[in-house]
Rosetta silent file (secondary structure, phi, psi, omega in degrees, C-alpha in Angstrom):
SEQUENCE: MFAKDSFHQVPAIHFAETMTMSHSITRRIGRQLALMLASAIVVACAGPAGVPHSFNFENLDADAEILYYQYGDDTSMPTRPSPQEMARGKVAQSSGVYGTFSPARELVVRWRIRSTGEVRQEQVSLARIDANAFRDNVLFFAIEHGELLVVLHRYTAHAPEQPDCPLRVRRSYQCTVIYPRYFTNF
SCORE:     score description
SCORE:     0.000 S_00000001
   1 L     0.000  -30.704 -179.615   45.906  167.559   88.472 S_00000001
   2 L   -97.605  151.076  176.033   48.038  166.715   91.433 S_00000001
   3 L   -81.172  148.388  178.716   48.517  169.265   94.092 S_00000001
   4 L   -72.419   97.318  175.439   51.911  170.399   94.855 S_00000001
   5 L  -123.076  171.394  178.907   52.857  168.312   97.937 S_00000001
   6 H   -56.678  -31.672 -174.667   56.010  166.938   99.271 S_00000001
   7 H   -59.561  -38.169 -172.993   55.063  163.528   97.944 S_00000001
   8 H  -102.944    0.853  176.281   55.543  164.430   94.307 S_00000001
   9 L   -85.545  142.981 -177.484   58.420  166.770   94.486 S_00000001
  10 L   -72.053  135.887 -178.738   61.707  165.703   93.153 S_00000001
  11 L   -69.397  160.587 -174.236   64.479  165.650   95.830 S_00000001
  12 L   -67.842  -19.884  177.375   67.177  168.281   95.687 S_00000001
  13 L   -80.551  130.712  176.985   69.879  165.780   94.871 S_00000001
  14 L   -69.031  158.819  179.934   70.713  165.273   91.265 S_00000001
  15 H   -59.333  -46.651 -174.984   70.857  161.927   89.646 S_00000001
  16 H   -66.851  -36.386 -179.141   74.651  162.244   88.913 S_00000001
  17 H   -68.656  -38.183  177.158   75.304  163.136   92.632 S_00000001
  18 H   -61.479  -48.086 -179.099   73.345  160.035   93.702 S_00000001
  19 H   -59.941  -44.487  175.711   75.304  157.846   91.341 S_00000001
  20 H   -58.537  -46.487  176.436   78.616  159.337   92.779 S_00000001
  21 H   -63.327  -38.179 -177.651   77.574  158.602   96.359 S_00000001
  22 H   -69.529  -44.272 -178.433   76.339  155.152   95.488 S_00000001
  23 H   -59.287  -45.524  179.768   79.582  154.493   93.609 S_00000001
  24 H   -63.625  -35.742  179.451   81.660  155.767   96.466 S_00000001
  25 H   -73.487  -34.548  179.290   79.884  153.522   99.049 S_00000001
  26 H   -68.316  -43.111  179.236   80.368  150.448   96.768 S_00000001
  27 H   -58.276  -48.839 -176.143   84.063  151.323   96.477 S_00000001
  28 H   -65.031  -36.771  173.344   84.452  151.706  100.189 S_00000001
  29 H   -67.171  -45.020  172.586   82.651  148.319  100.879 S_00000001
  30 H   -47.856  -49.776 -175.787   84.731  146.736   98.206 S_00000001
  31 H   -65.087  -42.070 -176.671   87.889  147.954   99.839 S_00000001
  32 H   -65.606  -40.139  176.889   86.809  146.682  103.223 S_00000001
  33 H   -62.209  -38.687  178.624   85.879  143.286  101.909 S_00000001
  34 H   -62.148  -41.939 -175.828   89.252  143.099  100.096 S_00000001
  35 H   -70.504  -44.507  174.610   91.090  143.995  103.382 S_00000001
  36 H   -56.467  -46.121 -178.618   89.126  141.275  105.336 S_00000001
  37 H   -61.993  -49.445  179.370   90.016  138.709  102.764 S_00000001
  38 H   -56.589  -38.365  176.249   93.640  139.689  102.655 S_00000001
  39 H   -66.543  -40.576  178.621   93.808  139.472  106.550 S_00000001
  40 H   -63.406  -42.467  175.454   92.222  136.024  106.498 S_00000001
  41 H   -55.560  -51.546  179.027   94.886  134.871  103.921 S_00000001
  42 H   -55.856  -41.304 -178.110   97.669  136.328  106.007 S_00000001
  43 H   -68.042  -38.509 -172.478   96.332  134.585  109.137 S_00000001
  44 H   -71.714  -33.851 -178.649   95.867  131.225  107.220 S_00000001
  45 L   -95.578    8.477 -168.765   99.463  131.406  105.902 S_00000001
  46 L   -82.817   -4.129  178.597  101.217  132.622  109.010 S_00000001
  47 L   128.836 -177.001 -174.825  102.221  129.143  110.180 S_00000001
  48 L   -60.015  133.886 -178.789  100.843  126.386  112.281 S_00000001
  49 L   -80.971  173.241 -176.293   97.788  127.424  114.231 S_00000001
  50 L   -64.768  144.232 -175.072   97.633  126.564  117.968 S_00000001
  51 E  -129.336  122.033 -177.727   97.613  122.939  118.744 S_00000001
  52 E   -66.459  118.266  170.213   96.402  121.537  122.136 S_00000001
  53 E  -168.786  173.493 -173.675   99.447  119.888  123.847 S_00000001
  54 E  -114.233  156.611  170.555  101.655  120.081  126.832 S_00000001
  55 E  -121.364  109.125 -175.450  105.215  121.202  127.556 S_00000001
  56 E  -131.145  157.720  170.816  106.731  119.587  130.642 S_00000001
  57 E  -147.937  164.112  176.873  110.210  119.071  132.158 S_00000001
  58 E  -162.937  138.137  174.759  111.711  117.574  135.157 S_00000001
  59 E   -91.624  114.115 -174.357  115.309  117.361  136.597 S_00000001
  60 L  -101.600   -0.274 -169.330  115.786  113.699  137.443 S_00000001
  61 L  -117.480  112.571 -179.610  119.456  114.088  138.343 S_00000001
  62 L   -66.710  -19.504  178.683  120.516  115.227  141.838 S_00000001
  63 L   -94.420    8.460  175.250  123.811  116.234  140.477 S_00000001
  64 E  -123.666  161.353  178.718  122.401  118.582  137.914 S_00000001
  65 E  -137.193  123.931  179.020  120.747  121.958  137.849 S_00000001
  66 E   -73.130  126.056  178.460  118.570  123.218  135.062 S_00000001
  67 E  -107.527  -25.730 -176.689  119.815  126.858  134.511 S_00000001
  68 E  -162.919  144.982  171.907  117.709  127.830  131.424 S_00000001
  69 E  -148.191  157.438  177.428  115.193  126.351  129.045 S_00000001
  70 E  -154.164  115.783  169.731  113.143  127.881  126.137 S_00000001
  71 E   -99.174   92.833  177.030  110.359  126.077  124.138 S_00000001
  72 L    65.980 -165.270 -171.367  110.010  128.164  121.060 S_00000001
  73 L  -107.212    8.734 -174.070  109.123  131.821  120.944 S_00000001
  74 L   -74.914  114.963  177.999  105.551  131.880  122.267 S_00000001
  75 L   -90.480   -6.238 -177.502  105.501  134.482  125.153 S_00000001
  76 L   -75.251  -22.392 -177.056  101.770  133.876  125.809 S_00000001
  77 L  -122.180  153.421 -178.553  102.618  130.603  127.691 S_00000001
  78 L   -73.676   75.613 -177.383  105.197  129.903  130.430 S_00000001
  79 L  -114.367   32.042  176.165  107.650  127.994  128.150 S_00000001
  80 L  -165.745  164.703  177.190  110.793  129.651  129.501 S_00000001
  81 L   -64.659  150.904  175.468  111.877  130.876  132.957 S_00000001
  82 L   -70.586  157.263  178.115  110.262  133.971  134.263 S_00000001
  83 H   -61.234  -29.418  178.383  112.247  137.243  134.459 S_00000001
  84 H   -68.411  -40.698 -179.077  111.932  136.909  138.304 S_00000001
  85 H   -66.279  -46.491 -176.128  113.519  133.429  138.218 S_00000001
  86 H   -57.775  -46.045 -176.293  116.329  134.640  135.962 S_00000001
  87 H   -64.341  -32.244 -175.024  117.053  137.659  138.317 S_00000001
  88 H   -86.238  -11.885 -178.295  117.174  135.405  141.325 S_00000001
  89 L    76.970   14.475 -176.223  119.454  132.909  139.541 S_00000001
  90 L  -128.059  111.953 -178.120  117.106  130.061  140.469 S_00000001
  91 L  -102.950  138.343  176.866  115.150  128.343  137.780 S_00000001
  92 L   -52.237  138.636 -175.709  112.323  125.838  138.460 S_00000001
  93 L   -95.832  -10.113  173.398  113.587  122.216  138.188 S_00000001
  94 E  -147.520  153.256  177.184  110.253  120.891  137.084 S_00000001
  95 E  -173.222  171.065  177.328  107.220  122.526  135.507 S_00000001
  96 E  -163.058  154.078  176.035  104.497  121.929  133.029 S_00000001
  97 E  -147.658  143.646  175.619  101.860  123.819  130.944 S_00000001
  98 E  -130.832  137.471 -175.797   98.974  122.610  128.852 S_00000001
  99 E  -179.595  179.823  171.701   97.168  124.778  126.345 S_00000001
 100 E  -102.211  108.338  178.243   96.454  125.538  122.777 S_00000001
 101 E  -149.632  163.982 -179.724   99.615  127.080  121.347 S_00000001
 102 L   -69.224  124.591  170.811  101.917  126.745  118.337 S_00000001
 103 L   -50.894  132.930 -175.740  104.372  123.763  118.560 S_00000001
 104 L   -74.078  150.856  167.725  107.857  125.164  118.932 S_00000001
 105 L   -90.587   -9.737 -179.112  110.563  124.581  116.228 S_00000001
 106 E  -151.763  150.066  169.959  113.326  124.467  118.719 S_00000001
 107 E  -127.526  133.923 -171.061  114.038  123.653  122.352 S_00000001
 108 E  -121.629  125.850  177.659  117.040  125.121  124.171 S_00000001
 109 E  -131.319  130.943  176.081  118.243  123.609  127.558 S_00000001
 110 E  -127.825  133.553  177.489  121.219  124.698  129.602 S_00000001
 111 E  -146.889  161.475 -176.485  122.203  122.851  132.821 S_00000001
 112 E  -122.297  135.140 -179.444  125.167  122.499  135.140 S_00000001
 113 E   -88.829  110.324 -175.899  126.643  119.323  136.450 S_00000001
 114 L   -59.003  -40.714 -170.564  127.215  120.347  140.201 S_00000001
 115 L   -70.451  -22.729 -174.323  130.071  117.956  140.997 S_00000001
 116 L  -117.608  -20.367 -172.292  132.267  119.312  138.099 S_00000001
 117 L    78.737   -4.737 -178.393  130.838  122.731  137.555 S_00000001
 118 L   -64.559  130.598  179.661  130.561  122.000  133.829 S_00000001
 119 E  -107.737  127.718  179.730  127.755  123.853  131.982 S_00000001
 120 E  -114.921  154.624  179.004  126.194  122.113  129.095 S_00000001
 121 E  -149.639  136.543  178.874  123.656  123.496  126.558 S_00000001
 122 E  -131.504  137.776  170.368  121.744  121.706  123.776 S_00000001
 123 E  -110.411  116.474 -170.937  119.647  123.217  121.050 S_00000001
 124 E  -112.847  117.952  179.965  117.223  120.488  119.788 S_00000001
 125 E   -80.738  131.947  179.701  115.463  121.100  116.501 S_00000001
 126 L  -112.645    9.992 -177.314  111.786  120.136  116.416 S_00000001
 127 L   -57.651  -32.070 -177.280  111.206  121.481  112.971 S_00000001
 128 L   -80.685   -4.397 -178.958  110.955  118.179  111.376 S_00000001
 129 L   -95.010  129.828 -178.720  108.057  117.117  113.463 S_00000001
 130 L   -59.607  138.863 -178.422  104.658  117.679  111.994 S_00000001
 131 H   -56.439  -38.729 -173.162  102.538  120.085  114.064 S_00000001
 132 H   -68.063  -22.939 -179.930   99.639  117.461  114.278 S_00000001
 133 H   -66.857  -20.889  176.687  102.037  115.017  116.010 S_00000001
 134 H   -78.775  -14.493 -169.044  101.919  117.372  119.043 S_00000001
 135 L   -67.171  127.000  177.539   98.089  117.283  119.263 S_00000001
 136 L    58.043   25.443  178.529   96.977  116.149  122.727 S_00000001
 137 L  -122.165  173.570 -174.990  100.513  114.819  123.401 S_00000001
 138 E  -116.825  130.382  170.185  103.334  115.995  125.693 S_00000001
 139 E   -96.670  114.747 -168.328  106.675  117.333  124.840 S_00000001
 140 E  -122.407  129.022  171.045  108.777  116.377  127.836 S_00000001
 141 E  -117.607  146.351  173.950  112.490  116.985  128.572 S_00000001
 142 E  -141.154  148.735  172.191  114.499  115.612  131.457 S_00000001
 143 E   -99.673  116.234 -179.093  118.064  115.826  132.663 S_00000001
 144 E  -136.125  123.677 -178.398  118.951  112.178  133.573 S_00000001
 145 L    58.886   37.299 -179.892  122.449  110.817  134.438 S_00000001
 146 L    73.497    6.531  179.257  123.845  114.332  133.335 S_00000001
 147 E  -125.121  157.953 -175.538  122.322  114.160  129.856 S_00000001
 148 E   -89.202  135.092  171.372  119.294  115.686  128.150 S_00000001
 149 E  -130.522  128.413 -178.000  116.486  113.400  126.943 S_00000001
 150 E  -122.935  123.150  178.928  113.621  114.856  124.994 S_00000001
 151 E  -131.147  146.853  170.333  110.477  112.766  124.244 S_00000001
 152 E  -106.563  114.625 -179.828  107.091  113.354  122.765 S_00000001
 153 E  -131.191  162.448 -179.615  104.611  110.984  124.588 S_00000001
 154 E  -101.539  156.618  168.308  101.049  110.069  124.878 S_00000001
 155 E   -82.715   47.478  178.380   99.221  109.314  128.087 S_00000001
 156 E  -131.937  137.606  178.515   98.496  105.788  126.674 S_00000001
 157 E   -67.416  147.030  173.086  100.266  102.714  127.776 S_00000001
 158 L   -73.394  156.784  173.501  102.537  100.958  125.255 S_00000001
 159 L   -64.441  144.353 -176.119  101.707   97.531  124.079 S_00000001
 160 L   -54.578  -34.064 -171.813  103.228   94.751  126.360 S_00000001
 161 L   -82.544  -11.112  175.678  105.403   93.420  123.607 S_00000001
 162 L   -78.689  145.047  177.235  106.782   96.968  123.034 S_00000001
 163 L   -64.343  165.635  178.545  109.894   98.167  124.763 S_00000001
 164 L   -72.861  153.774  172.081  109.589  100.693  127.601 S_00000001
 165 L   -67.183  129.970 -175.512  109.976  104.375  127.030 S_00000001
 166 L   -59.813  -24.193 -179.162  113.643  105.298  127.963 S_00000001
 167 L   -75.519  106.972 -169.798  112.360  108.111  130.213 S_00000001
 168 H   -59.882  -32.106  179.768  111.996  106.354  133.562 S_00000001
 169 H   -79.820   -2.245  174.927  109.143  108.602  134.780 S_00000001
 170 H  -133.410   29.126 -176.158  107.258  107.793  131.620 S_00000001
 171 L   -51.027  -40.948 -175.798  108.374  104.286  131.212 S_00000001
 172 L   -82.953   -7.935 -176.926  104.899  102.688  130.555 S_00000001
 173 E   -88.307  163.125  171.470  103.723  105.311  127.985 S_00000001
 174 E   -73.213  134.951  177.381  103.927  105.319  124.177 S_00000001
 175 E  -149.367  161.843  172.476  106.689  107.729  123.396 S_00000001
 176 E  -126.965  120.321  173.235  108.980  108.903  120.596 S_00000001
 177 E   -81.955  127.003 -175.258  112.380  109.913  121.669 S_00000001
 178 E   -93.059  -42.445 -174.183  113.457  113.130  119.796 S_00000001
 179 E  -144.456  134.263   18.354  116.889  113.607  121.392 S_00000001
 180 L   -89.045  -31.071  178.557  119.582  112.156  121.767 S_00000001
 181 L  -127.293  145.860  175.191  118.611  109.256  119.392 S_00000001
 182 L   -59.253  132.885  178.229  115.412  108.662  117.613 S_00000001
 183 E  -156.308  137.274  167.314  113.279  105.771  119.202 S_00000001
 184 E  -132.941  153.036  177.627  109.574  105.018  119.201 S_00000001
 185 L  -120.359   23.477  175.748  107.623  102.303  120.937 S_00000001
 186 L  -138.807    0.000    0.000  104.293  102.484  119.002 S_00000001
C-alpha cells in the first residue's frame, strides 16, 4: 500500500548498535558528572577559601631594619619581599596589600638591630585564629623598640572606656594583639 520511499525505510543501524551507542554516551556523561562532583568536593575541602583582608607592616624603630617577612605561602599576593628586593639586600620597611586571599597560618619576620648588629627572627603561629576573624580586618606587624608586635585590627575606633591598642600607629582602633602577648580591646 505504501510506496517505497525513504520515510518508511528502516535505518541501517540495528537496534543493538543503537543501544550500545546510547549506553556509551550515558556512561561518558556519568563519568563527566562524577568528575565534576569530585572536583567540587576537593575544592570545598581544600581549606579556607579566600577572605577579604589586609596584610600590612611598618618599621617604627629607627634602630631596626626589616630583613625578611613572609605571611603564609600565597604567591599570588605580595606577602613577602620580591626576588629583586632580596637580590639587592634591601627590603621595604613598610608595605600593605588588600585582597581576597587565604589567611596565613604563620607569619615569619626577621630584623636586625642596627646598633648591635643582632639579628632576630620570630615565627608567629596564626593557626589558632579562625579564618572569619580576618574578614575585612588588617593583620599588621611592626618593629617597635626592637621588638615584634603583631595585631589584628579593625578600622573601627574602640569604645572610650577601653584601653588603647598597644600599637601606637593604630592606638585608637579596636585590635587584638596576637604577639607577643594576647590582648584585645573590644
